[in-house]
C-alpha positions as CSV (number, residue, x, y, z in Angstrom):
1,X,20.6,-12.8,4.5
2,X,22.2,-14.3,7.6
3,X,20.6,-11.7,9.8
4,X,17.3,-12.7,8.4
5,X,17.8,-16.5,8.9
6,X,18.7,-15.9,12.6
7,X,15.2,-14.9,13.5
8,X,13.1,-17.2,11.2
9,X,12.8,-19.8,14.0
10,X,10.8,-17.2,16.1
11,X,7.8,-16.8,13.8
12,X,4.4,-15.6,14.9
13,X,1.2,-16.8,13.2
14,X,-0.2,-15.0,10.2
15,X,-3.6,-14.2,8.8
16,X,-3.6,-12.7,5.3
17,X,-6.3,-10.2,4.1
18,X,-6.8,-9.7,0.3
19,X,-9.4,-7.2,-0.9
20,X,-10.8,-8.2,-4.3
21,X,-12.5,-5.9,-6.8
22,X,-12.9,-7.5,-10.2
23,X,-9.5,-9.2,-10.1
24,X,-10.6,-12.8,-9.5
25,X,-7.9,-14.5,-11.7
26,X,-5.2,-12.5,-10.0
27,X,-6.5,-13.4,-6.5
28,X,-6.4,-17.1,-7.4
29,X,-2.8,-16.7,-8.6
30,X,-1.9,-14.9,-5.3
31,X,-3.5,-17.7,-3.4
32,X,-1.5,-20.3,-5.3
33,X,1.7,-18.5,-4.3
34,X,0.5,-18.4,-0.7
35,X,-0.2,-22.2,-0.8
36,X,3.5,-22.7,-1.5
37,X,4.5,-20.1,1.1
38,X,2.6,-22.0,3.8
39,X,5.3,-24.7,3.7
40,X,7.6,-22.2,5.4
41,X,4.9,-20.3,7.3
42,X,2.8,-23.0,9.0
43,X,-0.7,-22.1,10.0
44,X,-1.0,-19.2,7.5
45,X,-4.6,-18.5,6.7
46,X,-6.3,-16.1,4.2
47,X,-9.4,-14.0,4.2
48,X,-10.5,-12.7,0.8
49,X,-12.9,-9.8,1.0
50,X,-14.9,-9.3,-2.2
51,X,-15.8,-5.6,-2.5
52,X,-19.1,-6.1,-4.3
53,X,-17.3,-6.9,-7.6
54,X,-20.5,-7.9,-9.4
55,X,-18.5,-9.4,-12.3
56,X,-18.5,-13.1,-11.2
57,X,-15.0,-12.9,-9.7
58,X,-16.3,-13.8,-6.2
59,X,-18.0,-16.9,-7.5
60,X,-14.9,-17.9,-9.4
61,X,-12.8,-17.5,-6.2
62,X,-15.3,-19.5,-4.2
63,X,-15.3,-22.3,-6.8
64,X,-11.5,-22.6,-6.7
65,X,-11.5,-22.6,-2.9
66,X,-14.0,-25.5,-2.9
67,X,-12.5,-27.5,-5.8
68,X,-9.0,-27.3,-4.3
69,X,-10.1,-27.9,-0.7
70,X,-8.4,-24.8,0.5
71,X,-9.7,-24.9,4.0
72,X,-7.2,-22.3,5.0
73,X,-9.0,-19.7,2.8
74,X,-12.2,-17.9,3.7
75,X,-14.2,-15.8,1.3
76,X,-16.2,-12.8,2.7
77,X,-18.7,-11.0,0.4
78,X,-19.2,-7.3,1.1
79,X,-22.5,-5.8,0.0
80,X,-20.9,-2.6,-1.2
81,X,-17.6,-1.3,-2.4
82,X,-16.5,1.4,0.1
83,X,-12.8,1.3,-0.9
84,X,-9.6,-0.5,0.1
85,X,-9.5,0.6,3.7
86,X,-13.1,-0.4,4.4
87,X,-12.6,-3.7,2.8
88,X,-9.4,-4.3,4.8
89,X,-11.2,-3.4,8.0
90,X,-13.8,-6.0,7.3
91,X,-11.1,-8.7,6.9
92,X,-9.2,-7.5,10.0
93,X,-12.4,-7.6,12.1
94,X,-13.1,-11.1,10.9
95,X,-9.6,-12.2,11.7
96,X,-9.6,-10.7,15.1
97,X,-13.0,-12.3,16.0
98,X,-11.6,-15.8,15.4
99,X,-11.2,-18.0,18.6
100,X,-7.5,-18.2,17.8
101,X,-6.5,-14.8,16.2
102,X,-3.2,-14.7,14.5
103,X,-0.3,-12.6,15.9
104,X,0.0,-10.7,12.6
105,X,-2.3,-9.5,9.8
106,X,-0.7,-9.4,6.4
107,X,-2.4,-7.2,3.8
108,X,-1.7,-8.2,0.2
109,X,-2.9,-6.7,-3.0
110,X,-4.8,-9.1,-5.3
111,X,-2.2,-8.4,-8.0
112,X,0.7,-9.8,-5.9
113,X,2.4,-13.1,-5.9
114,X,4.4,-14.1,-2.9
115,X,8.0,-15.4,-3.4
116,X,8.4,-18.4,-1.1
117,X,9.6,-17.5,2.3
118,X,8.2,-14.0,2.4
119,X,5.6,-14.7,5.0
120,X,8.1,-16.6,7.3
121,X,10.6,-13.8,6.9
122,X,8.1,-11.0,7.8
123,X,6.7,-13.1,10.7
124,X,10.2,-13.8,12.0
125,X,11.2,-10.1,11.7
126,X,8.2,-9.0,13.7
127,X,8.8,-11.6,16.4
128,X,12.4,-10.3,16.8
129,X,11.4,-6.6,16.8
130,X,8.6,-6.1,19.3
131,X,8.7,-2.3,18.8
132,X,7.7,-2.8,15.1
133,X,4.0,-2.4,14.6
134,X,4.1,-2.5,10.8
135,X,6.5,-3.9,8.2
136,X,6.6,-4.0,4.4
137,X,8.4,-6.4,2.1
138,X,10.5,-5.6,-0.9
139,X,8.6,-5.6,-4.2
140,X,9.4,-6.8,-7.7
141,X,7.8,-5.2,-10.8
142,X,5.8,-7.4,-13.2
143,X,9.0,-8.1,-15.2
144,X,10.8,-9.4,-12.1
145,X,13.0,-6.3,-11.6
146,X,13.4,-5.0,-8.0
147,X,11.3,-2.0,-7.0
148,X,13.4,-1.1,-3.9
149,X,11.4,1.8,-2.3
150,X,9.8,2.8,0.9
151,X,8.5,6.3,1.7
152,X,8.8,9.4,3.8
153,X,5.6,11.1,5.0
154,X,4.4,13.8,2.6
155,X,5.6,17.3,3.5
156,X,5.9,20.8,2.0
157,X,9.4,20.1,0.7
158,X,8.4,16.7,-0.5
159,X,5.6,18.3,-2.6
160,X,8.1,20.7,-4.1
161,X,10.4,17.8,-5.0
162,X,7.5,15.8,-6.5
163,X,6.0,18.6,-8.5
164,X,9.2,20.0,-9.9
165,X,10.7,17.1,-11.8
166,X,14.0,19.1,-11.9
167,X,17.2,17.3,-11.2
168,X,18.8,20.0,-9.2
169,X,15.7,20.4,-7.0
170,X,15.5,16.6,-6.4
171,X,19.2,16.6,-5.4
172,X,18.7,19.5,-3.1
173,X,15.6,18.0,-1.5
174,X,16.6,14.3,-1.6
175,X,16.2,13.9,2.1
176,X,12.6,15.3,1.9
177,X,11.4,13.3,-1.2
178,X,8.4,11.1,-0.5
179,X,9.9,8.2,-2.4
180,X,12.9,6.7,-0.6
181,X,15.3,4.3,-2.3
182,X,16.2,1.4,0.0
183,X,19.2,-0.9,0.3
184,X,19.7,-4.5,1.3
185,X,19.3,-4.0,5.0
186,X,16.2,-3.8,7.2
187,X,15.6,-0.1,8.0
188,X,13.1,1.9,9.9
189,X,11.0,4.1,7.6
190,X,7.9,6.4,7.7
191,X,5.6,4.1,5.6
192,X,5.6,1.2,3.3
193,X,3.5,0.2,0.3
194,X,0.1,-1.2,1.1
195,X,0.7,-3.9,-1.6
196,X,2.5,-6.0,1.1
197,X,1.9,-4.6,4.6
198,X,2.0,-6.7,7.8
199,X,0.5,-5.4,11.1
200,X,1.0,-6.6,14.6
201,X,-2.2,-7.7,16.3
202,X,-1.5,-5.6,19.4
203,X,-1.6,-2.5,17.3
204,X,-5.0,-3.4,16.0
205,X,-6.3,-4.3,19.4
206,X,-5.2,-0.8,20.5
207,X,-8.0,0.5,18.2
208,X,-6.0,1.1,15.0
209,X,-8.0,0.7,11.8
210,X,-7.9,2.2,8.3
211,X,-9.6,5.5,7.9
212,X,-12.6,4.7,5.7
213,X,-12.8,8.3,4.6
214,X,-10.1,7.3,2.0
215,X,-11.6,5.4,-0.8
216,X,-8.2,4.5,-2.3
217,X,-4.7,5.9,-1.9
218,X,-3.1,7.5,1.1
219,X,-4.9,5.1,3.5
220,X,-1.7,3.2,4.3
221,X,0.2,6.5,4.7
222,X,-2.3,7.8,7.2
223,X,-2.3,4.4,9.0
224,X,1.4,4.5,9.4
225,X,1.3,8.1,10.7
226,X,-1.3,7.2,13.3
227,X,0.7,4.2,14.4
228,X,3.8,6.4,14.7
229,X,1.9,8.8,16.9
230,X,1.0,5.9,19.1
231,X,4.6,4.9,19.5
232,X,4.9,2.1,16.9
233,X,7.7,1.8,14.4
234,X,7.4,0.9,10.7
235,X,10.1,-1.1,9.0
236,X,11.2,-2.1,5.5
237,X,12.3,-5.8,5.3
238,X,14.1,-6.4,2.0
239,X,14.6,-10.2,2.4
240,X,10.8,-10.7,2.2
241,X,10.0,-10.4,-1.5
242,X,6.6,-10.1,-3.3
243,X,6.0,-9.7,-7.0
244,X,3.6,-6.8,-7.6
245,X,1.8,-6.4,-11.0
246,X,0.8,-2.7,-10.2
247,X,-2.4,-1.0,-11.3
248,X,-4.5,-4.0,-12.2
249,X,-7.5,-2.8,-10.2
250,X,-7.2,0.9,-10.9
251,X,-5.5,1.1,-14.2
252,X,-3.6,4.2,-13.2
253,X,-0.2,2.8,-12.3
254,X,2.3,0.4,-13.8
255,X,5.1,0.8,-16.2
256,X,3.5,-0.9,-19.2
257,X,0.3,1.1,-19.1
258,X,-0.6,4.2,-21.0
259,X,-1.1,6.9,-18.4
260,X,-4.8,7.6,-17.6
261,X,-6.4,10.6,-16.1
262,X,-6.2,10.3,-12.3
263,X,-9.6,9.6,-10.7
264,X,-11.2,12.2,-8.4
265,X,-10.7,9.9,-5.4
266,X,-6.9,10.2,-5.7
267,X,-7.1,14.0,-5.2
268,X,-9.7,13.6,-2.5
269,X,-7.4,11.2,-0.6
270,X,-4.4,13.5,-0.9
271,X,-6.4,16.5,0.3
272,X,-7.9,14.5,3.2
273,X,-4.4,13.4,4.3
274,X,-3.0,16.9,4.6
275,X,-6.1,18.5,6.1
276,X,-6.7,15.7,8.6
277,X,-3.1,15.4,9.8
278,X,-1.7,18.9,9.5
279,X,-4.7,21.3,9.3
280,X,-6.0,23.6,6.6
281,X,-3.1,26.1,6.5
282,X,-0.6,23.4,6.0
283,X,-2.8,21.7,3.3
284,X,-3.1,25.0,1.4
285,X,0.7,25.5,1.6
286,X,1.2,21.9,0.4
287,X,-1.0,22.7,-2.6
288,X,0.8,25.9,-3.5
289,X,4.2,24.2,-3.0
290,X,3.2,21.5,-5.6
291,X,1.6,24.1,-8.0
292,X,4.6,26.4,-8.0
293,X,7.0,23.5,-8.6
294,X,4.8,22.0,-11.3
295,X,4.5,25.4,-13.1
296,X,8.3,25.6,-13.2
297,X,8.5,22.0,-14.5
298,X,5.9,22.8,-17.2
299,X,7.9,25.9,-18.3
300,X,11.0,23.8,-18.6
301,X,9.1,21.3,-20.6
302,X,7.8,23.9,-23.1
303,X,11.2,25.5,-23.5
304,X,12.8,22.2,-24.3
305,X,9.8,21.0,-26.3
306,X,9.7,17.6,-24.7
307,X,6.7,15.3,-24.4
308,X,4.3,15.8,-21.4
309,X,5.1,13.0,-18.9
310,X,2.0,13.6,-16.7
311,X,-1.4,11.9,-16.7
312,X,-4.0,13.8,-18.8
313,X,-5.4,17.0,-17.2
314,X,-3.3,16.6,-14.1
315,X,-2.8,20.4,-13.5
316,X,-6.4,21.3,-14.0
317,X,-7.7,18.4,-11.9
318,X,-5.2,19.3,-9.1
319,X,-6.5,22.9,-9.0
320,X,-10.2,21.7,-9.0
321,X,-9.5,19.6,-5.9
322,X,-7.1,21.9,-4.1
323,X,-7.5,22.6,-0.4
324,X,-8.1,26.3,-0.8
325,X,-11.3,25.6,-2.7
326,X,-14.6,24.2,-1.3
327,X,-14.6,20.4,-1.2
328,X,-16.0,18.8,-4.4
329,X,-18.3,15.8,-4.1
């Protein structure tokens, strides 16, 4: 922690972007946590982008902003829901058009609550590391237990490791696994969770935006890859901590939830990531890598007669959306 404290006095200014889709109560709780965080991060402002929720949550948020005189919060209403990346881009554009744009844009999921000091810690880290274009905080699960992970970029070997669910394969390919367990020190990584994701303004002024071809998932992975290609680093900053109640908007993640069938947009996003960044041949090989590993895992599961740990219809849906088939709309 001492290394963190040493750069807190060099904070930059922060604008927060929260994209809401039918999570009004959670957004208000996030704003309440940010109100406390502002004591250590002076000047922090928030833009809430409502992605056409049509459930009254935007009105609820607006009412709370007015009743509590939160003049540091702005509500923007989008006329349509074009996904997380598009909603984030609206908030980013609004923040950059201000007469006094902040040094940093901090994206927060609506189902997050900021532990006091997180904003100041991230801002201080970015001020002390000018080569960092992006940084992510540590996350806590809903029960308060640490979720100490960042990520490697998806790859052929990473798809084998992810699809196999076999201990010896995971040990053999541990340096290629997409999920990367982190320690207590700041480290350079490939990408960080979009639940708490801070971006340097200069990177955005260089033309970086989220690819709106992703409706949800893989957009932050793609963003970090494009930033890497422009020469910017991405860091994991464990001393900034945010509680994340995962899956409240989508219903497909989170430890306490019954696994649901993955939506088509998850498969579309995965396919888009590989084809866009590595070409069709690589995308097809990535698909076959996962399929081969998953078939092996299913065989092991049948032999041992253990319960299926996957979301319903995962294998069939994966095949339906594979890169070697025509794109489904």
